[in-house]
C-alpha positions in Angstrom: 75.6 122.4 -52.5 72.2 120.8 -52.5 71.1 118.7 -49.5 68.1 116.5 -48.7 66.9 116.0 -45.1 64.4 113.1 -44.8 61.6 113.2 -42.3 59.1 110.9 -40.7 55.6 111.0 -41.9 53.8 114.4 -41.3 57.0 115.9 -39.8 58.2 117.8 -42.8 57.2 121.2 -41.4 59.4 120.6 -38.3 62.4 119.7 -40.4 61.8 122.7 -42.7 61.9 125.0 -39.6 65.2 123.4 -38.5 66.6 123.9 -42.0 65.7 127.6 -42.0 67.0 128.1 -38.5 70.3 126.7 -39.6 70.5 129.1 -42.5 69.4 126.9 -45.4 68.0 128.5 -48.5 65.9 127.4 -51.5 63.9 125.2 -49.2 61.6 122.8 -51.1 59.5 120.4 -49.0 58.5 117.0 -50.5 56.4 114.0 -49.3 59.4 112.5 -47.6 61.6 115.4 -46.5 63.1 118.8 -47.3 65.6 119.8 -50.0 67.7 122.9 -49.4 70.8 124.7 -50.5 73.6 125.2 -48.0 77.4 125.7 -47.7 79.4 123.4 -45.4 79.0 125.6 -42.4 75.2 125.6 -42.7 75.1 121.9 -43.3 77.2 121.2 -40.2 75.0 123.5 -38.2 71.9 121.7 -39.4 73.3 118.2 -38.6 74.4 119.3 -35.2 71.1 120.9 -34.2 68.4 118.9 -36.0 66.2 117.0 -33.6 63.6 115.7 -36.1 65.4 114.8 -39.4 66.1 111.1 -39.9 68.8 111.3 -42.6 70.9 114.0 -44.4 72.1 113.5 -47.9 74.2 115.7 -50.2 73.4 115.6 -53.9 76.1 114.4 -56.3 74.2 114.5 -59.6 70.7 114.1 -61.0 69.4 113.4 -64.5 66.3 112.4 -66.5 68.2 110.9 -69.3 67.9 107.2 -68.3 65.2 104.7 -69.4 66.6 101.4 -68.2 69.0 99.9 -65.7 71.6 99.6 -68.4 71.3 103.3 -69.0 71.7 103.8 -65.2 74.9 101.7 -65.2 76.4 103.5 -68.2 75.5 106.9 -66.9 76.8 106.2 -63.4 80.1 105.0 -64.9 80.7 108.6 -66.2 80.3 110.3 -62.8 83.5 111.2 -60.8 83.1 108.7 -57.9 86.8 109.0 -57.3 86.2 112.4 -55.8 84.5 110.5 -52.9 86.1 107.1 -52.7 89.3 105.2 -53.5 90.3 101.5 -53.3 91.3 101.8 -49.6 87.8 102.9 -48.6 84.7 100.8 -48.1 81.2 101.7 -49.3 77.6 100.7 -49.5 74.7 101.6 -51.7 71.1 102.3 -50.5 68.1 103.1 -52.7 64.6 104.4 -52.8 62.5 104.0 -55.9 59.0 105.2 -56.5 56.7 105.2 -59.6 59.4 104.3 -62.0 58.3 102.4 -65.1 61.7 101.0 -66.0 62.8 99.8 -62.5 61.0 96.7 -61.4 63.4 95.7 -58.7 64.9 98.5 -56.6 67.6 96.3 -55.2 68.7 95.4 -58.7 69.0 99.1 -59.6 71.2 99.6 -56.5 73.3 96.6 -57.6 73.8 98.2 -61.0 74.9 101.5 -59.4 77.4 99.5 -57.1 78.8 97.8 -60.2 79.2 101.1 -62.0 81.0 102.7 -59.0 83.4 99.7 -58.8 84.1 99.8 -62.5 84.8 103.5 -62.4 87.2 103.2 -59.5 88.9 100.2 -61.0 89.6 102.1 -64.3 91.0 105.1 -62.3 93.2 103.1 -60.0 94.9 100.5 -62.2 92.5 97.7 -61.6 92.2 98.2 -57.8 88.7 98.3 -56.4 87.0 99.3 -53.2 85.2 96.8 -51.1 81.5 96.8 -50.1 80.8 96.9 -46.4 77.1 96.9 -45.5 77.7 97.2 -41.7 80.2 100.0 -41.3 81.2 101.6 -44.6 83.4 104.7 -45.0 80.9 106.1 -47.5 77.3 105.4 -48.3 75.9 106.3 -51.7 72.2 106.6 -52.1 70.2 106.2 -55.3 66.8 107.9 -55.4 64.5 107.5 -58.4 61.2 109.2 -58.7 59.5 108.5 -62.0 62.2 109.5 -64.5 64.2 111.7 -62.2 67.3 109.9 -61.0 69.3 111.5 -58.1 72.7 110.3 -56.8 73.5 111.2 -53.2 76.2 110.8 -50.6 75.0 110.1 -47.0 76.2 113.3 -45.3 74.9 112.7 -41.8 75.5 109.0 -41.5 73.5 105.9 -40.6 73.6 106.8 -36.9 72.2 110.3 -37.5 69.0 109.7 -35.5 70.9 108.1 -32.6 72.2 110.7 -30.2 74.5 108.3 -28.5 73.0 108.2 -25.0 70.7 105.1 -25.4 73.0 102.2 -24.6 70.1 100.4 -23.0 66.4 100.5 -23.7 63.1 98.9 -22.6 61.0 96.7 -24.8 58.9 99.6 -26.1 61.2 101.8 -28.2 60.7 105.3 -29.3 63.3 107.0 -31.5 64.9 110.2 -30.3 63.7 112.1 -33.3 60.1 111.0 -32.7 60.3 112.1 -29.0 61.5 115.5 -30.2 58.7 115.7 -32.8 56.1 115.0 -30.1 57.6 117.7 -27.8 57.6 120.2 -30.7 53.9 119.4 -31.3 53.0 119.7 -27.6 52.0 122.8 -25.7 55.0 122.4 -23.3 57.4 123.5 -26.0 55.7 127.0 -26.1 56.3 127.8 -22.4 58.7 125.1 -21.0 57.1 124.9 -17.6 57.0 121.9 -15.2 57.2 118.7 -17.2 56.0 115.1 -16.5 56.1 111.9 -18.4 54.2 109.4 -16.1 55.1 106.4 -18.4 58.7 107.3 -19.2 60.1 103.9 -20.0 63.8 104.4 -20.9 63.4 108.2 -20.5 63.7 109.3 -24.1 61.0 111.9 -24.0 62.3 113.4 -20.7 65.9 113.5 -22.0 64.8 115.1 -25.3 62.8 117.7 -23.2 65.9 118.5 -21.1 68.0 118.9 -24.3 65.4 121.3 -25.7 64.9 123.2 -22.5 68.7 123.9 -22.3 69.0 124.5 -26.0 71.6 121.7 -26.2 72.3 120.7 -29.7 71.6 116.9 -29.8 74.8 116.4 -31.9 76.9 117.6 -29.0 76.3 114.3 -27.2 78.4 112.3 -29.7 79.9 114.7 -32.3 82.1 112.1 -33.7 79.3 110.0 -35.2 78.6 112.0 -38.3 79.6 110.6 -41.7 80.8 113.9 -43.1 83.8 113.7 -40.8 85.1 110.9 -43.2 84.2 112.7 -46.5 86.8 114.4 -48.6 84.9 117.7 -48.5 85.1 117.9 -44.7 86.7 121.1 -43.3 87.8 120.7 -39.7 88.2 124.3 -39.0 84.6 125.1 -40.0 83.4 122.1 -38.0 85.1 123.3 -34.9 83.6 126.8 -35.3 80.1 125.3 -35.5 80.8 123.1 -32.5 81.9 126.1 -30.4 78.9 128.0 -31.5 76.6 125.2 -30.3 78.4 124.8 -27.0 78.1 128.6 -26.3 74.3 128.4 -27.1 73.5 126.1 -24.1 71.4 127.8 -21.4 70.3 126.9 -17.9 67.2 124.7 -17.7 64.1 126.9 -17.0 62.0 124.0 -15.6 62.0 120.8 -13.6 61.5 117.6 -15.6 59.9 114.5 -14.0 59.9 110.9 -15.3 57.8 108.2 -13.6 57.4 104.5 -14.5 56.1 101.5 -12.7 59.1 99.5 -13.6 62.3 99.8 -11.5 64.3 98.4 -14.4 63.0 101.1 -16.8 63.9 103.8 -14.3 67.4 102.4 -13.9 67.8 102.4 -17.7 66.4 106.0 -17.9 68.9 107.2 -15.3 71.8 105.7 -17.2 70.6 107.2 -20.5 70.2 110.7 -18.9 73.7 110.5 -17.4 75.2 109.7 -20.8 73.2 112.6 -22.3 74.6 114.9 -19.6 71.2 115.9 -18.3 70.8 113.6 -15.2 70.8 116.6 -12.8 67.8 118.1 -14.7 65.4 115.1 -14.4 63.8 113.4 -11.4 63.3 109.8 -12.4 61.1 107.8 -9.9 59.5 104.4 -9.7 55.8 105.2 -9.4 52.5 103.6 -10.4 50.6 106.4 -12.0 47.3 104.8 -11.3 48.0 105.1 -7.6 49.3 108.7 -7.3 47.8 111.0 -4.8 46.6 114.6 -5.0 49.4 115.6 -2.6 52.0 114.1 -5.0 50.6 116.0 -7.9 50.4 119.3 -6.0 54.1 118.9 -5.1 54.9 119.2 -8.9 53.4 122.7 -9.0 50.5 124.1 -11.0 49.9 124.5 -14.7 52.5 122.1 -16.0 52.6 119.8 -19.0 52.4 116.1 -19.5 53.8 114.5 -22.6 53.7 110.7 -22.6 53.6 107.6 -24.7 51.7 105.0 -22.5 51.7 101.4 -23.5 49.2 100.4 -26.2 49.8 96.6 -26.4 51.4 96.3 -29.9 54.8 95.1 -28.8 54.1 94.4 -25.1 52.0 91.7 -23.5 49.2 93.8 -21.9 45.8 92.4 -22.6 43.2 94.7 -24.1 41.1 94.7 -20.9 44.2 95.8 -18.9 44.9 98.5 -21.4 41.3 99.7 -21.4 41.4 99.9 -17.6 44.8 101.7 -17.7 43.6 104.4 -20.1 40.3 104.8 -18.3 42.1 105.3 -14.9 44.7 107.6 -16.6 41.9 109.7 -18.0 40.2 109.9 -14.6 43.5 111.0 -12.9 44.1 113.6 -15.6 40.6 115.0 -15.0 40.6 114.8 -11.2 44.1 115.9 -10.3 45.7 117.9 -13.2 43.4 120.9 -13.5 45.2 123.7 -15.4 47.6 121.2 -17.0 48.2 120.6 -20.7 48.5 117.0 -21.8 49.7 115.2 -24.9 49.2 111.5 -25.3 50.5 109.3 -28.1 48.9 106.0 -29.0 48.6 103.8 -32.1 45.1 102.8 -31.0 42.5 105.6 -31.2 40.0 103.5 -29.4 42.3 103.4 -26.3 42.5 107.2 -26.5 38.7 107.1 -26.3 38.9 105.6 -22.9 40.5 108.7 -21.6 37.1 110.2 -22.0 38.3 113.8 -22.6 37.9 115.7 -25.8 41.2 116.6 -27.4 41.7 120.2 -28.5 43.6 119.0 -31.5 45.4 115.9 -32.8 48.4 115.0 -34.9 49.1 112.0 -37.0 52.6 110.4 -36.7 54.3 107.2 -37.5 56.3 105.7 -34.5 58.3 102.6 -35.3 56.2 101.7 -38.3 52.9 102.2 -36.4 50.4 104.8 -37.4 49.8 106.8 -34.2 47.7 109.7 -33.1 49.0 112.4 -30.7 46.0 113.8 -28.8 46.4 117.2 -27.0 44.1 118.0 -24.1 43.7 120.9 -21.7 42.3 120.1 -18.3 40.2 122.9 -17.0 40.7 123.8 -13.3 37.8 123.9 -10.9 37.1 127.6 -11.5 37.3 127.2 -15.3 35.0 124.2 -15.1 32.4 126.0 -13.1 32.5 129.0 -15.4 32.2 126.8 -18.5 29.5 124.7 -16.9 27.5 127.8 -16.0 27.9 129.3 -19.4 26.7 126.1 -21.1 23.9 125.7 -18.7 22.8 129.3 -19.2 22.7 128.7 -22.9 20.8 125.5 -22.4 18.3 127.1 -20.0 17.7 129.9 -22.4 17.2 127.4 -25.3 14.9 125.2 -23.3 12.9 128.1 -22.0 11.9 129.0 -25.5 8.6 127.5 -26.6 8.9 124.9 -29.3 7.1 125.5 -32.6 3.9 123.5 -33.0 5.7 121.0 -35.3 8.6 120.6 -32.9 6.3 120.2 -30.0 4.4 117.5 -31.9 7.7 115.7 -32.6 8.7 116.1 -28.9 5.4 114.5 -27.8 6.0 111.5 -30.1 9.5 111.0 -28.8 8.4 111.2 -25.2 5.7 108.6 -25.9 8.3 106.3 -27.6 10.6 106.7 -24.6 7.8 105.6 -22.3 7.0 102.5 -24.4 10.0 101.5 -26.5 12.5 102.9 -24.0 11.0 101.0 -21.1 10.9 97.8 -23.1 14.5 98.1 -24.1 15.5 98.8 -20.5 13.6 95.7 -19.4 15.6 93.7 -22.0 18.9 95.2 -21.0 19.3 96.9 -24.4 21.2 100.2 -24.2 21.5 100.9 -28.0 18.2 101.0 -29.8 16.1 102.8 -32.4 13.8 105.3 -30.7 12.2 106.8 -33.8 11.9 105.9 -37.4 10.0 108.4 -39.5 7.0 107.9 -37.2 5.6 111.2 -38.6 6.0 111.7 -42.4 6.9 115.4 -42.1 9.8 114.5 -39.8 11.5 111.8 -41.9 14.5 110.6 -39.9 15.8 107.7 -37.9 16.8 108.4 -34.3 19.1 105.9 -32.5 19.7 106.1 -28.8 23.1 105.0 -27.5 23.8 104.3 -23.9 21.6 107.1 -22.8 24.5 109.4 -23.7 24.5 109.9 -27.5 22.0 110.3 -30.3 22.5 109.4 -33.9 19.9 111.3 -35.9 19.9 110.3 -39.6 17.7 112.4 -41.7 16.2 110.8 -44.8 16.6 113.0 -47.9 13.4 115.0 -48.5 11.6 114.6 -51.9 12.5 117.1 -54.5 9.0 118.6 -54.1 9.9 119.9 -50.6 11.7 123.3 -50.6 15.1 123.2 -49.1 14.2 125.8 -46.5 11.3 123.7 -45.3 13.4 120.6 -45.0 16.1 122.5 -43.1 13.5 124.0 -40.7 11.9 120.6 -40.0 15.4 119.1 -39.3 16.1 121.9 -36.8 12.7 121.3 -35.2 13.4 117.6 -34.9 16.8 118.2 -33.3 15.4 120.6 -30.7 12.5 118.2 -30.0 15.1 115.4 -29.5 17.1 117.4 -27.0 13.9 118.4 -25.2 12.5 114.8 -25.0 15.6 112.9 -24.2 17.6 115.3 -22.1 20.7 114.6 -24.3 22.7 117.8 -24.8 22.9 119.2 -28.3 26.7 118.5 -28.5 25.9 114.8 -28.2 23.3 114.7 -30.9 25.0 113.8 -34.2 23.1 114.6 -37.3 23.6 113.0 -40.7 21.6 113.0 -43.9 20.9 109.5 -45.3 20.3 109.2 -49.0 20.0 106.2 -51.4 23.6 104.8 -51.6 25.3 103.6 -54.7 28.0 101.0 -54.7 30.2 101.0 -51.7 29.4 104.6 -50.8 27.6 103.5 -47.7 31.1 102.8 -46.4 32.6 106.1 -47.5 34.4 108.0 -44.8 32.9 111.5 -44.4 35.9 113.1 -42.6 39.2 112.1 -41.2 38.6 109.8 -38.1 39.6 111.3 -34.8 40.0 109.7 -31.4 37.4 112.1 -30.0 34.8 110.7 -32.4 35.1 107.1 -31.3 33.1 105.8 -28.3 32.6 102.3 -26.8 29.0 101.0 -26.4 27.6 97.7 -25.2 25.4 95.0 -26.8 24.5 91.6 -25.4 27.3 92.0 -22.9 30.0 92.9 -25.4 31.8 96.1 -26.2 31.8 97.8 -29.6 33.6 100.9 -31.0 31.2 103.3 -32.7 31.8 106.5 -34.5 29.0 109.0 -34.9 30.7 111.6 -37.0 33.2 110.3 -39.6 31.1 107.7 -41.5 27.6 107.4 -42.7 26.9 104.5 -40.4 28.1 104.3 -36.8 29.8 100.9 -37.0 26.9 98.9 -35.5 23.7 98.1 -37.4 21.2 98.1 -34.6 18.5 96.2 -36.5 20.8 93.1 -36.6 21.0 92.9 -32.8 18.7 89.8 -32.6 20.6 88.2 -35.5 23.9 88.7 -33.7 22.5 87.1 -30.5 21.2 84.2 -32.6 24.7 83.8 -34.1 26.2 83.7 -30.6 23.8 81.0 -29.6 24.5 78.9 -32.7 28.3 79.2 -32.6 29.6 76.8 -30.0 32.2 74.5 -31.5 31.5 75.7 -35.0 33.7 77.3 -37.6 32.2 80.7 -38.4 32.4 82.7 -41.6 31.3 86.4 -41.7 31.0 87.7 -45.3 30.7 91.4 -46.0 31.7 91.6 -42.3 31.8 95.4 -41.9 33.1 96.1 -38.4 32.9 92.5 -37.2 30.1 92.8 -34.6 28.7 89.4 -35.7 32.2 87.9 -35.5 32.5 89.1 -31.9 29.3 87.4 -31.0 30.5 84.2 -32.7 33.7 84.3 -30.7 31.7 84.9 -27.5 29.6 81.9 -28.4 32.8 79.7 -28.3 33.2 79.3 -32.0 36.2 77.1 -32.9 37.4 79.7 -35.4 36.2 82.8 -37.2 36.9 84.2 -40.6 35.9 87.8 -41.5 35.9 89.0 -45.1 35.5 92.6 -46.4 36.8 94.7 -49.2 37.5 97.6 -46.9 40.8 97.6 -45.0 39.4 100.4 -42.8 36.5 98.2 -41.7 38.6 95.0 -41.3 40.9 97.0 -39.0 37.8 98.2 -37.1 36.6 94.6 -36.9 40.0 93.4 -35.4 39.8 96.3 -32.9 36.3 95.2 -31.9 37.6 91.7 -31.4 40.5 92.9 -29.3 38.3 95.1 -27.2 36.5 92.0 -26.2 39.6 90.0 -25.6 39.4 87.8 -28.8 42.9 88.1 -30.3 43.8 84.5 -30.6 45.4 82.8 -33.6 42.0 81.2 -34.5 40.6 84.4 -35.8 41.3 85.4 -39.4 40.7 88.5 -41.5 40.8 88.8 -45.3 40.7 91.9 -47.3 38.8 90.6 -50.3 35.6 90.8 -52.2 33.4 88.2 -50.5 32.3 86.5 -53.8 36.0 86.3 -54.9 36.8 84.8 -51.5 34.2 82.1 -51.9 35.4 81.3 -55.5 39.0 81.0 -54.4 38.7 79.3 -51.0 38.4 75.6 -50.2 37.6 76.1 -46.5 34.4 74.7 -45.0 32.3 76.3 -42.3 29.6 75.2 -39.9 28.0 78.7 -39.6 28.0 81.4 -42.2 26.5 84.9 -41.9 26.0 86.7 -45.3 24.5 90.2 -45.3 25.5 91.7 -48.7 24.9 95.2 -49.9 21.9 95.8 -52.1 24.2 97.0 -54.8 27.9 97.4 -55.2 30.7 97.9 -57.8 33.8 95.8 -58.0 36.7 96.3 -60.4 37.4 92.6 -60.8 33.8 91.2 -61.1 31.7 94.3 -62.1 28.4 95.1 -60.4 26.5 93.2 -57.7 22.8 93.3 -57.4 21.4 91.4 -54.5 18.1 90.5 -56.3 19.8 89.5 -59.5 22.9 87.8 -58.0 21.7 86.2 -54.8 21.2 82.8 -56.3 24.8 82.6 -57.3 26.0 84.0 -54.0 23.9 81.6 -51.9 25.1 78.6 -54.0 28.7 79.7 -53.5 28.0 79.9 -49.7 26.5 76.5 -49.6 29.5 75.0 -51.3 31.5 76.0 -48.3 28.8 75.0 -45.7 29.3 71.7 -43.9 26.7 69.0 -44.1 25.0 70.0 -40.9 25.9 73.7 -41.2 23.7 76.8 -41.2 23.8 79.8 -43.5 22.1 83.0 -42.2 21.3 85.2 -45.2 20.0 88.7 -44.7 19.3 91.7 -46.9 17.8 95.2 -46.3 16.4 95.4 -49.9 12.7 95.9 -49.1 11.5 94.3 -52.5 13.7 91.3 -52.3 12.2 87.9 -53.2 14.0 84.6 -52.5 14.4 82.5 -55.7 11.9 79.6 -55.8 14.5 77.2 -57.2 16.8 77.7 -54.2 13.9 76.8 -52.0 13.6 73.5 -53.8 17.3 72.7 -53.5 17.9 73.8 -49.9 16.1 73.9 -46.6 15.1 77.6 -46.4 13.3 79.0 -43.4 12.2 82.6 -43.2 13.3 83.9 -39.8 12.7 87.6 -40.4 10.1 88.0 -37.7 12.6 86.4 -35.1 15.3 88.8 -36.1 13.3 92.1 -35.8 13.8 93.7 -32.4 10.9 95.4 -30.6 12.4 98.8 -31.4 12.1 98.0 -35.1 8.6 96.4 -35.1 7.0 99.5 -36.6 9.3 99.1 -39.6 9.3 95.3 -40.1 10.8 95.8 -43.6 14.1 97.0 -42.1 15.6 93.7 -43.3 14.7 90.2 -44.3 16.5 87.1 -43.0 16.6 83.3 -43.7 18.1 80.3 -42.2 19.4 78.0 -45.0 20.6 74.4 -44.6 21.4 71.5 -46.9 18.4 69.2 -47.6 18.9 65.5 -47.0 18.2 64.6 -50.6 20.3 62.9 -53.3 21.7 64.8 -56.3 19.5 62.7 -58.6 16.4 63.8 -56.7 17.5 67.4 -57.1 17.9 67.0 -60.8 14.5 65.3 -61.0 12.9 68.2 -59.2 14.6 70.7 -61.5 13.3 68.8 -64.6 9.7 68.7 -63.3 9.9 72.4 -62.6 11.2 73.3 -66.0 8.5 71.1 -67.7 5.8 72.7 -65.6 7.0 76.2 -66.5 7.1 75.3 -70.2 3.6 73.8 -70.0 
């Protein structure tokens, strides 16, 4: 027989191992699970022991001979459904359809299969038919269509396959048993099964699954009567009892102590009840504890070199504010570092920015989906004092050796320039309270790069591509010299100097992700009293255009009681400033879902998550064409050039007249449009200057750290002129006549 075990996203490898352990053969992983061959005994063993699979189906038939739902109906009528069901039994049909050209509605396809089954049974049983029961059917048939391959399955494990049977109560934040098991498999605890702690245990699922793993207790033993195959005609009771006995004999004593803490007494009470029903209550110490207030003595009592696996709150389903969560993660990270030396820690969160507040670098990460939320599981090792000292000394020795070496003449020259900039620009920025600024911008032609200073902790060094006339080895040498000079001048360690090559960008490539984002690559910085998430590694830009710092401050000052629109919003830093300026509402528009999500996270970091903030994944020009909303303040900072499938190319010089006109249609009578571009040869159209009030505010929007490169951007404040349409037409006519003359 052929079976299919479905798996949660990125967990196929775990399910595959479980299949092989049970004795399955011909194992074929797919995007959503694992197909394998097995006899009844092997299938029983897999169902009883699997901790990570979410569903188990047995294949009835598959074909590629269908090209319509009518074909599906006629083909299904010919299959021997009477082998599985009769008029006295109830059934239901489920379906999954992907990339099938002839099925437009998956539910309709399932309905056609249901009709075919009913018709087949009616013909075989003198007009009698089985009833459909969607809640508790005797048999569940499953239709799976992938392109032209149609597969018919029977649900072998049952709808309650992922529910072990011990969770009669649960807290508001829910984690499935299979997800808890997957997290444990991914953790380092599973390799040694030493002391275990979940300091945010909630209803105890992770602790209970750990106890089941540690004792090699098959999860199916908790409620062995829940499986659907017990009601199928192919069920063999003797074989089933053999597999049950095998699983019972495989249970071993628990090799470790398991601890579950939670600040909620209600959660701990629920956890204890769940553990009792799972038969592991004597293996777990559940206690009401506030993890942020634990003492070193309490940690020492747990023993040394243990493991933490936990799923702390991340505010999606619960009511914690972002500031409370930031504080919680920050305190948690500090406690990990200060008190858990020698421990291995795995933390699950759907918000990678929150993981950033732990302020430790993960050794590795896993991507999972928990309850429909994309999550990251970050694994840390906390060095003990001896290990920290040894590592610190080793790193310091390397650094001393590096710094003791004389710089090359070129590197020394670059170092001198950077030190001079620190004494001038750096002091001025400190005086203004600015912690993120441009320290260097190709001040010396032979070292062509931009160096941005962040919070006196990180450097973003963006090398401008060298001309083709410069040999590659010379360009590489100069870059290395500049990096060494930067470390020497700023005191920032090499590991916190992030180097990128900046080239002329085409289309939307400026927003292209360079590598898969990681929690360890996101940091939080401040500007004008607000917090922003930045990423120095995964994208070409960090998420915060430093040259627009004065523009954003201006937006904040202009936003009170105004409706604000942020076009081409990127990561929403201007929207944060508008919200901080008490804007009535904000609308942020961008084509990138990644950056819109980043914008929402920036807003949440600053506590702006009310219902008056809106985000639209749309081309900004298309949004303006299709929207009827009016705004009192609009910020428009378009790319120099971009491609769009629906409207073709955008060129800021060629198309800015149309773009600004569209913006002005949405601008209230007394509103303000701030238009900006970084195209150095840009010229504002003269006709626009006759129609609207246009004030060049470029000089006001260039910070002191960008004064040596005043062409970094141009900016205008645009308003409606108090003139009649007739006067506008008259002026246009005069201008045309003048041009013709």
